[in-house]
N, CA, C and O atoms as CSV, one atom per row, in Angstrom:
chain,resi,resn,atom,element,x,y,z
A,1,MET,N,N,-43.371,-30.281,-1.242
A,1,MET,CA,C,-42.666,-30.003,-2.499
A,1,MET,C,C,-42.405,-28.340,-2.365
A,1,MET,O,O,-43.418,-27.732,-2.019
A,2,ALA,N,N,-41.479,-27.699,-2.535
A,2,ALA,CA,C,-41.189,-26.526,-2.598
A,2,ALA,C,C,-41.352,-25.840,-4.001
A,2,ALA,O,O,-40.845,-26.334,-5.008
A,3,THR,N,N,-42.070,-24.697,-4.020
A,3,THR,CA,C,-42.316,-23.993,-5.265
A,3,THR,C,C,-41.228,-22.954,-5.440
A,3,THR,O,O,-40.385,-22.703,-4.579
A,4,THR,N,N,-41.310,-22.402,-6.557
A,4,THR,CA,C,-40.253,-21.417,-6.789
A,4,THR,C,C,-40.594,-20.207,-6.005
A,4,THR,O,O,-39.677,-19.427,-5.751
A,5,LYS,N,N,-41.787,-19.947,-5.591
A,5,LYS,CA,C,-41.987,-18.626,-4.796
A,5,LYS,C,C,-41.398,-18.991,-3.466
A,5,LYS,O,O,-40.945,-18.026,-2.850
A,6,ASP,N,N,-41.299,-20.176,-2.870
A,6,ASP,CA,C,-40.748,-20.394,-1.523
A,6,ASP,C,C,-39.136,-20.276,-1.534
A,6,ASP,O,O,-38.517,-19.902,-0.538
A,7,VAL,N,N,-38.549,-20.610,-2.682
A,7,VAL,CA,C,-37.160,-20.526,-2.496
A,7,VAL,C,C,-36.563,-18.898,-2.563
A,7,VAL,O,O,-36.888,-18.114,-3.455
A,8,LYS,N,N,-35.685,-18.583,-1.506
A,8,LYS,CA,C,-35.160,-17.412,-1.616
A,8,LYS,C,C,-34.075,-17.224,-2.464
A,8,LYS,O,O,-33.066,-17.889,-2.227
A,9,THR,N,N,-34.074,-16.414,-3.452
A,9,THR,CA,C,-32.912,-15.998,-4.222
A,9,THR,C,C,-32.288,-14.652,-3.961
A,9,THR,O,O,-32.939,-13.643,-4.231
A,10,GLU,N,N,-31.144,-14.567,-3.485
A,10,GLU,CA,C,-30.437,-13.375,-3.161
A,10,GLU,C,C,-29.324,-13.208,-4.237
A,10,GLU,O,O,-28.542,-14.111,-4.537
A,11,SER,N,N,-29.329,-12.009,-4.767
A,11,SER,CA,C,-28.057,-11.767,-5.516
A,11,SER,C,C,-27.030,-11.492,-4.750
A,11,SER,O,O,-27.286,-10.779,-3.779
A,12,PRO,N,N,-25.765,-11.895,-4.912
A,12,PRO,CA,C,-24.742,-11.440,-4.074
A,12,PRO,C,C,-24.197,-10.092,-4.206
A,12,PRO,O,O,-23.987,-9.587,-5.309
A,13,LYS,N,N,-23.956,-9.478,-3.057
A,13,LYS,CA,C,-23.626,-7.950,-2.988
A,13,LYS,C,C,-22.150,-7.906,-3.485
A,13,LYS,O,O,-21.285,-8.757,-3.280
A,14,MET,N,N,-22.043,-6.779,-4.158
A,14,MET,CA,C,-20.597,-6.422,-4.711
A,14,MET,C,C,-19.850,-6.022,-3.523
A,14,MET,O,O,-20.374,-5.225,-2.745
A,15,GLN,N,N,-18.692,-6.483,-3.299
A,15,GLN,CA,C,-17.701,-6.276,-2.180
A,15,GLN,C,C,-16.393,-5.858,-2.770
A,15,GLN,O,O,-15.907,-6.490,-3.708
A,16,PHE,N,N,-15.814,-4.821,-2.255
A,16,PHE,CA,C,-14.428,-4.364,-2.655
A,16,PHE,C,C,-13.379,-5.442,-2.055
A,16,PHE,O,O,-13.527,-6.249,-1.137
A,17,ALA,N,N,-12.358,-5.197,-2.824
A,17,ALA,CA,C,-11.268,-6.343,-2.420
A,17,ALA,C,C,-10.835,-5.986,-0.936
A,17,ALA,O,O,-10.599,-6.870,-0.112
A,18,PHE,N,N,-10.755,-4.765,-0.678
A,18,PHE,CA,C,-10.047,-4.246,0.659
A,18,PHE,C,C,-11.155,-3.525,1.434
A,18,PHE,O,O,-12.247,-3.272,0.925
A,19,ASP,N,N,-10.795,-3.183,2.787
A,19,ASP,CA,C,-11.647,-2.740,3.713
A,19,ASP,C,C,-10.977,-1.304,3.872
A,19,ASP,O,O,-9.880,-1.053,3.372
A,20,ARG,N,N,-11.684,-0.423,4.572
A,20,ARG,CA,C,-11.167,1.004,4.868
A,20,ARG,C,C,-9.703,0.736,5.503
A,20,ARG,O,O,-8.775,1.428,5.084
A,21,LYS,N,N,-9.483,-0.136,6.389
A,21,LYS,CA,C,-8.407,-0.287,6.972
A,21,LYS,C,C,-7.224,-0.740,5.953
A,21,LYS,O,O,-6.065,-0.352,6.104
A,22,ASN,N,N,-7.563,-1.450,5.084
A,22,ASN,CA,C,-6.420,-1.725,4.090
A,22,ASN,C,C,-6.008,-0.569,3.262
A,22,ASN,O,O,-4.844,-0.256,3.011
A,23,TYR,N,N,-7.069,0.028,2.869
A,23,TYR,CA,C,-6.736,1.313,2.031
A,23,TYR,C,C,-5.954,2.309,2.990
A,23,TYR,O,O,-4.977,2.924,2.562
A,24,MET,N,N,-6.362,2.443,4.178
A,24,MET,CA,C,-5.354,3.387,4.967
A,24,MET,C,C,-3.918,2.894,5.073
A,24,MET,O,O,-2.984,3.664,4.851
A,25,ILE,N,N,-3.753,1.796,5.364
A,25,ILE,CA,C,-2.328,0.999,5.292
A,25,ILE,C,C,-1.658,1.310,4.015
A,25,ILE,O,O,-0.509,1.752,3.998
A,26,LEU,N,N,-2.353,1.087,2.929
A,26,LEU,CA,C,-1.803,1.193,1.637
A,26,LEU,C,C,-1.481,2.551,1.331
A,26,LEU,O,O,-0.422,2.723,0.728
A,27,ILE,N,N,-2.247,3.660,1.651
A,27,ILE,CA,C,-1.923,4.948,1.332
A,27,ILE,C,C,-0.706,5.324,2.240
A,27,ILE,O,O,0.199,5.996,1.743
A,28,GLY,N,N,-0.640,4.934,3.520
A,28,GLY,CA,C,0.360,5.028,4.276
A,28,GLY,C,C,1.797,4.544,3.604
A,28,GLY,O,O,2.803,5.254,3.607
A,29,GLY,N,N,1.733,3.406,3.110
A,29,GLY,CA,C,2.849,2.650,2.393
A,29,GLY,C,C,3.269,3.500,1.200
A,29,GLY,O,O,4.455,3.754,0.990
A,30,ILE,N,N,2.271,3.939,0.416
A,30,ILE,CA,C,2.549,4.725,-0.761
A,30,ILE,C,C,3.068,6.151,-0.274
A,30,ILE,O,O,3.998,6.657,-0.901
A,31,ILE,N,N,2.585,6.736,0.671
A,31,ILE,CA,C,3.380,7.957,1.110
A,31,ILE,C,C,4.861,7.741,1.710
A,31,ILE,O,O,5.741,8.598,1.623
A,32,LEU,N,N,5.013,6.577,2.284
A,32,LEU,CA,C,6.435,6.241,2.649
A,32,LEU,C,C,7.309,5.939,1.352
A,32,LEU,O,O,8.504,6.233,1.377
A,33,LEU,N,N,6.814,5.430,0.357
A,33,LEU,CA,C,7.566,5.375,-0.778
A,33,LEU,C,C,7.841,6.583,-1.667
A,33,LEU,O,O,8.892,6.744,-2.287
A,34,ALA,N,N,6.857,7.373,-1.674
A,34,ALA,CA,C,7.126,8.831,-2.204
A,34,ALA,C,C,8.240,9.558,-1.329
A,34,ALA,O,O,9.021,10.319,-1.902
A,35,ILE,N,N,8.336,9.346,0.037
A,35,ILE,CA,C,9.258,10.191,0.868
A,35,ILE,C,C,10.727,9.520,0.529
A,35,ILE,O,O,11.769,10.165,0.412
A,36,GLY,N,N,10.584,8.024,0.388
A,36,GLY,CA,C,11.918,7.440,0.137
A,36,GLY,C,C,12.636,7.729,-1.119
A,36,GLY,O,O,13.855,7.872,-1.218
A,37,PHE,N,N,11.646,7.811,-2.201
A,37,PHE,CA,C,12.244,8.257,-3.566
A,37,PHE,C,C,12.652,9.684,-3.571
A,37,PHE,O,O,13.671,10.051,-4.156
A,38,PHE,N,N,11.842,10.523,-2.902
A,38,PHE,CA,C,12.392,11.881,-2.817
A,38,PHE,C,C,13.702,12.058,-1.990
A,38,PHE,O,O,14.468,12.978,-2.276
A,39,ALA,N,N,13.964,11.233,-1.014
A,39,ALA,CA,C,15.151,11.367,-0.383
A,39,ALA,C,C,16.336,10.665,-1.089
A,39,ALA,O,O,17.518,10.852,-0.801
A,40,LEU,N,N,15.868,9.826,-2.056
A,40,LEU,CA,C,16.948,9.208,-2.870
A,40,LEU,C,C,17.404,10.140,-3.983
A,40,LEU,O,O,18.514,10.006,-4.499
A,41,SER,N,N,16.551,11.080,-4.347
A,41,SER,CA,C,16.875,11.838,-5.688
A,41,SER,C,C,18.008,12.872,-5.459
A,41,SER,O,O,18.268,13.211,-4.305
A,42,GLY,N,N,18.689,13.384,-6.501
A,42,GLY,CA,C,19.474,14.587,-6.274
A,42,GLY,C,C,20.975,13.969,-6.188
A,42,GLY,O,O,21.286,12.788,-6.343
A,43,GLY,N,N,21.760,14.985,-5.924
A,43,GLY,CA,C,23.362,14.459,-5.602
A,43,GLY,C,C,24.144,14.613,-6.982
A,43,GLY,O,O,25.360,14.422,-6.972
A,44,GLY,N,N,23.561,14.916,-8.051
A,44,GLY,CA,C,24.541,15.138,-9.212
A,44,GLY,C,C,25.009,16.566,-9.335
A,44,GLY,O,O,24.429,17.555,-8.889
A,45,SER,N,N,26.201,16.527,-10.040
A,45,SER,CA,C,26.626,18.011,-10.211
A,45,SER,C,C,26.281,18.563,-11.642
A,45,SER,O,O,26.082,17.827,-12.609
A,46,LYS,N,N,26.236,19.781,-11.673
A,46,LYS,CA,C,25.860,20.489,-12.772
A,46,LYS,C,C,26.744,20.297,-13.968
A,46,LYS,O,O,26.270,20.228,-15.102
A,47,ASP,N,N,27.934,20.217,-13.737
A,47,ASP,CA,C,29.064,19.953,-14.831
A,47,ASP,C,C,29.305,18.466,-14.937
A,47,ASP,O,O,29.529,17.824,-13.912
A,48,PRO,N,N,29.272,17.882,-16.127
A,48,PRO,CA,C,29.305,16.254,-16.296
A,48,PRO,C,C,30.700,16.017,-16.066
A,48,PRO,O,O,30.957,14.862,-15.725
A,49,ASN,N,N,31.671,16.808,-16.163
A,49,ASN,CA,C,33.118,16.448,-16.113
A,49,ASN,C,C,33.612,16.666,-14.732
A,49,ASN,O,O,34.834,16.747,-14.605
A,50,GLU,N,N,32.774,16.789,-13.542
A,50,GLU,CA,C,33.118,17.332,-12.361
A,50,GLU,C,C,32.410,16.124,-11.511
A,50,GLU,O,O,31.258,15.766,-11.759
A,51,PHE,N,N,33.220,15.526,-10.476
A,51,PHE,CA,C,32.532,14.435,-9.628
A,51,PHE,C,C,32.067,15.065,-8.293
A,51,PHE,O,O,32.825,15.749,-7.606
A,52,SER,N,N,30.890,14.822,-7.987
A,52,SER,CA,C,30.340,15.213,-6.816
A,52,SER,C,C,30.091,14.322,-5.522
A,52,SER,O,O,29.164,13.515,-5.584
A,53,ASP,N,N,30.747,14.391,-4.504
A,53,ASP,CA,C,30.698,13.504,-3.388
A,53,ASP,C,C,29.378,13.398,-2.628
A,53,ASP,O,O,29.143,12.531,-1.786
A,54,GLU,N,N,28.488,14.425,-3.029
A,54,GLU,CA,C,27.095,14.416,-2.478
A,54,GLU,C,C,26.392,13.334,-2.815
A,54,GLU,O,O,25.382,13.059,-2.166
A,55,LEU,N,N,26.816,12.515,-3.915
A,55,LEU,CA,C,26.155,11.441,-4.483
A,55,LEU,C,C,26.097,10.320,-3.275
A,55,LEU,O,O,25.101,9.614,-3.115
A,56,PHE,N,N,27.204,10.237,-2.489
A,56,PHE,CA,C,27.406,9.202,-1.480
A,56,PHE,C,C,27.017,9.658,-0.150
A,56,PHE,O,O,27.665,9.217,0.799
A,57,SER,N,N,25.977,10.543,0.087
A,57,SER,CA,C,25.691,11.184,1.400
A,57,SER,C,C,24.885,10.114,2.091
A,57,SER,O,O,24.232,9.286,1.456
A,58,THR,N,N,24.945,10.151,3.374
A,58,THR,CA,C,24.208,9.188,4.155
A,58,THR,C,C,22.628,9.093,4.045
A,58,THR,O,O,22.006,8.083,4.375
A,59,ARG,N,N,22.059,10.213,3.562
A,59,ARG,CA,C,20.782,10.231,3.431
A,59,ARG,C,C,20.447,9.401,2.193
A,59,ARG,O,O,19.408,8.740,2.207
A,60,ARG,N,N,21.322,9.383,1.022
A,60,ARG,CA,C,20.900,8.629,-0.154
A,60,ARG,C,C,21.389,7.055,0.126
A,60,ARG,O,O,20.817,6.122,-0.437
A,61,MET,N,N,22.387,6.870,0.956
A,61,MET,CA,C,22.952,5.583,0.977
A,61,MET,C,C,22.395,4.608,2.102
A,61,MET,O,O,22.542,3.386,2.057
A,62,VAL,N,N,21.739,5.290,3.113
A,62,VAL,CA,C,21.253,4.751,4.315
A,62,VAL,C,C,19.752,5.001,4.581
A,62,VAL,O,O,18.902,4.116,4.686
A,63,VAL,N,N,19.563,6.236,4.668
A,63,VAL,CA,C,18.067,6.583,5.214
A,63,VAL,C,C,17.149,6.217,4.256
A,63,VAL,O,O,16.141,5.595,4.593
A,64,ALA,N,N,17.420,6.611,2.738
A,64,ALA,CA,C,16.282,6.492,1.888
A,64,ALA,C,C,15.955,5.065,1.556
A,64,ALA,O,O,14.779,4.768,1.348
A,65,PRO,N,N,17.023,4.044,1.482
A,65,PRO,CA,C,16.729,2.749,1.137
A,65,PRO,C,C,16.026,1.921,2.378
A,65,PRO,O,O,15.400,0.872,2.230
A,66,ILE,N,N,16.242,2.570,3.575
A,66,ILE,CA,C,15.379,1.982,4.836
A,66,ILE,C,C,13.969,2.444,4.685
A,66,ILE,O,O,13.058,1.628,4.833
A,67,ILE,N,N,13.704,3.778,4.381
A,67,ILE,CA,C,12.278,4.215,4.117
A,67,ILE,C,C,11.697,3.576,3.012
A,67,ILE,O,O,10.494,3.325,3.077
A,68,LEU,N,N,12.480,3.195,1.778
A,68,LEU,CA,C,11.789,2.485,0.831
A,68,LEU,C,C,11.397,1.058,1.234
A,68,LEU,O,O,10.371,0.540,0.794
A,69,MET,N,N,12.224,0.435,2.069
A,69,MET,CA,C,11.993,-0.845,2.415
A,69,MET,C,C,10.740,-0.927,3.391
A,69,MET,O,O,9.902,-1.823,3.298
A,70,LEU,N,N,10.692,0.056,4.305
A,70,LEU,CA,C,9.370,0.325,5.125
A,70,LEU,C,C,8.275,0.394,4.416
A,70,LEU,O,O,7.259,-0.180,4.805
A,71,GLY,N,N,8.307,1.160,3.177
A,71,GLY,CA,C,7.135,1.614,2.414
A,71,GLY,C,C,6.852,0.356,1.749
A,71,GLY,O,O,5.647,0.112,1.692
A,72,TYR,N,N,7.658,-0.561,1.202
A,72,TYR,CA,C,7.224,-1.817,0.465
A,72,TYR,C,C,6.748,-2.792,1.375
A,72,TYR,O,O,5.885,-3.578,0.982
A,73,ILE,N,N,7.297,-2.877,2.840
A,73,ILE,CA,C,6.688,-3.833,3.722
A,73,ILE,C,C,5.257,-3.322,4.153
A,73,ILE,O,O,4.396,-4.156,4.434
A,74,THR,N,N,5.006,-2.079,4.205
A,74,THR,CA,C,3.623,-1.598,4.500
A,74,THR,C,C,2.656,-1.882,3.391
A,74,THR,O,O,1.550,-2.371,3.620
A,75,VAL,N,N,3.098,-1.558,2.121
A,75,VAL,CA,C,2.191,-2.150,1.092
A,75,VAL,C,C,1.824,-3.534,1.140
A,75,VAL,O,O,0.673,-3.935,0.968
A,76,ALA,N,N,2.857,-4.287,1.383
A,76,ALA,CA,C,2.632,-5.962,1.326
A,76,ALA,C,C,1.702,-6.023,2.518
A,76,ALA,O,O,0.708,-6.722,2.319
A,77,VAL,N,N,1.792,-5.443,3.738
A,77,VAL,CA,C,0.835,-5.660,4.791
A,77,VAL,C,C,-0.405,-5.386,4.311
A,77,VAL,O,O,-1.340,-6.165,4.498
A,78,ALA,N,N,-0.541,-4.179,3.605
A,78,ALA,CA,C,-2.025,-3.716,3.387
A,78,ALA,C,C,-2.519,-4.781,2.390
A,78,ALA,O,O,-3.731,-4.995,2.431
A,79,ILE,N,N,-1.865,-5.418,1.586
A,79,ILE,CA,C,-2.353,-6.358,0.529
A,79,ILE,C,C,-2.742,-7.646,1.338
A,79,ILE,O,O,-3.786,-8.234,1.059
A,80,MET,N,N,-1.952,-8.069,2.291
A,80,MET,CA,C,-2.268,-9.313,2.916
A,80,MET,C,C,-3.107,-9.535,3.969
A,80,MET,O,O,-3.451,-10.664,4.320
A,81,THR,N,N,-3.534,-8.297,4.609
A,81,THR,CA,C,-4.275,-8.153,5.759
A,81,THR,C,C,-5.656,-8.608,5.485
A,81,THR,O,O,-6.282,-8.137,4.536
A,82,LYS,N,N,-6.230,-9.627,6.380
A,82,LYS,CA,C,-7.639,-10.058,5.859
A,82,LYS,C,C,-8.623,-9.067,6.430
A,82,LYS,O,O,-8.356,-8.178,7.240
A,83,ARG,N,N,-9.828,-9.348,5.884
A,83,ARG,CA,C,-10.873,-8.461,6.367
A,83,ARG,C,C,-11.452,-9.081,7.580
A,83,ARG,O,O,-11.253,-10.278,7.781
A,84,ASP,N,N,-12.163,-8.360,8.417
A,84,ASP,CA,C,-12.738,-8.875,9.555
A,84,ASP,C,C,-14.147,-9.593,9.141
A,84,ASP,O,O,-15.051,-9.000,8.553
A,85,GLU,N,N,-14.191,-10.953,9.537
A,85,GLU,CA,C,-15.146,-11.926,8.961
A,85,GLU,C,C,-16.482,-11.319,9.764
A,85,GLU,O,O,-17.503,-11.390,9.079
A,86,THR,N,N,-16.645,-10.789,10.969
A,86,THR,CA,C,-17.728,-10.473,11.637
A,86,THR,C,C,-18.325,-9.242,11.014
A,86,THR,O,O,-19.541,-9.062,11.068
A,87,LYS,N,N,-17.527,-8.395,10.429
A,87,LYS,CA,C,-17.938,-7.156,9.807
A,87,LYS,C,C,-18.580,-7.458,8.437
A,87,LYS,O,O,-19.523,-6.799,7.998
A,88,VAL,N,N,-17.984,-8.544,7.759
A,88,VAL,CA,C,-18.479,-9.042,6.630
A,88,VAL,C,C,-19.832,-9.567,6.640
A,88,VAL,O,O,-20.681,-9.209,5.825
A,89,SER,N,N,-20.045,-10.461,7.611
A,89,SER,CA,C,-21.324,-11.072,7.877
A,89,SER,C,C,-22.455,-10.054,8.299
A,89,SER,O,O,-23.635,-10.254,8.013
A,90,ASP,N,N,-22.019,-8.956,8.993
A,90,ASP,CA,C,-22.951,-8.100,9.500
A,90,ASP,C,C,-23.392,-7.089,8.126
A,90,ASP,O,O,-24.469,-6.493,8.106
A,91,ASP,N,N,-22.489,-7.013,7.120
A,91,ASP,CA,C,-22.657,-6.244,5.973
A,91,ASP,C,C,-23.773,-6.999,5.079
A,91,ASP,O,O,-24.620,-6.383,4.431
A,92,ASN,N,N,-23.683,-8.238,5.117
A,92,ASN,CA,C,-24.539,-9.133,4.218
A,92,ASN,C,C,-25.928,-9.316,4.870
A,92,ASN,O,O,-26.754,-9.917,4.183
A,93,GLN,N,N,-26.261,-8.942,5.941
A,93,GLN,CA,C,-27.737,-8.951,6.551
A,93,GLN,C,C,-28.399,-7.713,6.293
A,93,GLN,O,O,-29.550,-7.534,6.690
């Protein structure tokens, strides 16, 4: 019969939700989002009664949305990437 001294009791280690790799991908996605929103900004005229064609530039209509989509996809990949199970088991030992 096992006594209470024989039974190993280990408290579970605190683990972060993400690995270092996930955080690096997430930071890259956030940087892409910041660049995309910066490229999207501007284009207005100083006089509200005057129309500015700069609003429909290629940078705002094509490039910025593509950069934003890449940023959102990168953030989604960072969230969904699984941690390496062999590294997790090594950390617990």
